[in-house]
C-alpha positions in Angstrom: 16.6 90.3 108.5 14.5 89.6 105.4 11.3 89.7 107.4 12.2 93.0 109.1 13.3 94.5 105.8 10.0 93.5 104.1 8.0 95.0 107.0 10.0 98.2 106.9 9.8 98.5 103.1 6.1 98.0 103.3 5.7 100.6 106.1 8.3 103.2 105.1 10.3 103.2 101.8 9.4 100.5 99.3 11.6 101.9 96.6 14.5 102.5 99.0 16.0 99.2 100.1 19.2 101.0 101.2 17.2 102.9 103.8 15.9 99.6 105.2 19.4 98.2 105.5 20.5 101.3 107.3 17.6 101.2 109.7 18.0 97.5 110.3 
């Protein structure tokens, strides 16, 4: 999940970790 989160944050919202968790 960390890898996916990092990829998402780098591609979408870097300052929005909550969004990554919701998208995951």
